[in-house]
N, C-alpha and C positions, 0 to 999 in steps of 0.2 A: 496251802494248808499243812504241808508236810513239816513246816517249821514248828507247828505245835504238835507234832506227833510225840514228841518226848514227854512223858507224863509231868516230869518235874517243871518243865516250862509251861505246860497247860495249867498246872495247879497254881503256878505263880500268878497267872492271869485270872484264873477261875475264882480264886478265893475273894479278892476285893470286888471282882465283877458281880459275884452273887449278891453281895450287899448293895451294890449300886443299882442292881435290877429290883431286887426285892422291896426296899423301903419305898422308892418312888412308885412302884407298882401297887403297893398296899395303899399309899395315900390317894392315887388316882382312882383306884377301885372303890374306896371309901366315900370319896367326894363324889364321884359319878353315881353311885348306888344311892347315896343320900339325896342328891339333886333328882335322880329318877324317882324316888319315893315321895319326896316332900315338896319339890319345887315345880315340876313339870305338870301341866294339867292332865286331866284324864281324857282318854280318847272319846270321840264323839259316838263311835260305835261300840267299842270294846269295853269302855268305861275304865275302872281301876285295874283291870286284869292286864292290860297293855304294859304295865310297869315291870312285868316278868321278863319283858323284851330285854332289859339291861343285864340279865344273867343268861337268858336262853341264847341270844345270838352270839355273845362271846364264847360261851360253851361250845356252840356248833362249830364256830370258826376254829377253835382250837383242837376240837376233836378231829376235824379234817386236816388242819395244819400240822398236828402231831404226827399223823400218818405219812404226810409229805416228808416231814423231818426223818422218819424211819426209812423211807424209800431213798432219800438222798443219802443217809448213812450206809444203807445197804449197798448202794451203787459204789460209794467210796470204798467200802469193804471189798467188794468182789472185783472191781477193776483196779483201784489204786493201792489196795492192801493197806489202807490207812489204819494203823494200830489202835486208834481211839474211835474209830467208826463204829465198830461193834458195841463198845461200851456206850457210846452215844444212843444208838438204837434201843439198847436195853433200858437205859435211863429215861427215854421218851415214853415208853411203852404205857406203864402204869399211869402217870399223869395224863396221858392221852386218852387211856380207857375211862379214867375218872370224869374228865370233862364230857366225854361222849355220853356217859351214863347221866351227867347233870343236864346234858341237852335233852335226853329221852325223857327224863323225869319232868323237867320244867315244861317241855312241849306237851306232854300229857296233862299236866295241871293247867296249863294255858288252854288247851283244846277243850276240856270238859266244859266250861261256860261258853266258849266261843262256838264250838261245833256240836256240843250236846253229846260228846262221846270222849271217853279217855283215850281211845286208840282207834285208828283206822289204818288198815293195811295198803295205804297209797304209797306212791313211789318214794317220796322223801323220807317218810318215817321207816319204811321198810329198809331202804338202803342205809339209813343211819343206824338201824338196829343191826344190820350186817356188819357195819363198821365196828360196832361194839364187840361182836363175836370174833371178828378179825383181830382185834387187840387181845381178847382172851387167848385165842389161838397162838398169837405170836409170843405172848408171855409164857404160855405153856411150852412152846417149842424152845424158847430161850433157856427156860429153867431145865429142860431135859437135854440140852445139847451137850455134846462131850467137851465142849470148850468153856463150859459155864465156870470152872474153877479159875479161869483167867479173866472172868468178868465179862466175857463177850458173848456172842452167839455164833451158832454153826453157819455154814455157807447155806445150808437148807433154809435156816430161819431167814437169813438175809434175802434169798430168792422168794420166800413167802412175803416178805416185806415189800418187795418190788411188785409182785403179782397183785397183792392187795391194793395197790395204788390205783389199779383200774377202777376200783369203787368210787374214787374221789369225783371224777367228772360225772359219774352216774348220779351221785348225791346232788351235785351243783345243778345238773340240768334236768333232774327228775321232775320238777314242777312245771318245765316247759314241754317235756316229751310225753308226759302222761297227764290225763285229767286227775286233779288233786284237790282234796279239801284245804291243803296247805297253800297259802297265799304265794304268788309268784315273786320273782326277784325284786326285793324292796330296794336294794342299794346296788347300783351298777356303774359303769364308767361314764354313763350319760346322766347320772344324777341319782336322786333318791325320791321315792314315793312317800316316805315318811315325813310328816310335817316338821319343820325345823324347830319348833318349840319342844318336840319329843325326841328329836334326833340327837342334840348336842351332848346330853349326858352318856349316850351310847359310845361316842368316841372316847370318852374317859374311862368307862368301864372296859371297853375293848382293849384300849392300850394298857390299863392296869392289869387286867387278866393275862395279857400277852407277856408283860414284864415278869409277872409272878410264874408264869409257866416256864419261861427261861430260867429264872433263878432256881426253880425246883428241879429242873433238868440237870443244871450245873451242880447242885447239891447232891443229886443222886450220882452223877459221874464221879464227884470227888468221894463219895461213900464207896462206890464200887472200886475205885482205884486204892482207897485206903485199906479195903478189905483184902484186895489182892496182895498188896504189900505185906500185910500181916501173914496171909496164908503162905506166901513165898518164904517169909522168914521161918515160920514154923516147920515148913517142909525142909529148909536148909538144917535147922537144928535137929529135926528127927533123923536125917541122913548123917549127921555128924555125931 
């Protein structure tokens, strides 16, 4: 990975890769969402409300996956001193928080007609809310860090990113460890409990959202690096 440590080399790859991720992701998302809304049948128990599945599940996946990306970036920053790791962590934080918020909102909308309540303090919902607050804390620490002028995050913020990863397996296993209104694992390595007629658009929206997420992270990294370059040039001019 250190061969991409040079910002110029990274940007040479990131510029075309952003478009290659963004446009296919957008197409897959629109096709998957359209099929989920207008092609798949209603669920025999949940009726039309099941269609929020195609937004809720990818949002939950990317909320958790985003924090794992932060934890990996933090590890690379602390152990291997990778110069772009801190930039990557900072770039992931805001879209990760956004998808976590989407997960919480769509889950509440889905829960109201299904469970009869907008919110229940069960393990899955509470641990997902904790993840959202962890994102906010990471963003706040990153903005307050003494290294923010270089576009990165402090070692303290990186350690926070690693420690916060403890919450990810708690989210994943919460419906197994505690009694919960939330349904159990629907998709596992052994198969899926979701009917195939409802399942196939989920693969499209999940892939589409994932590609868009990656494109957004690359765009944010490019923006941070460009801002750093401008600030460094201004500092040189000020000293000159």
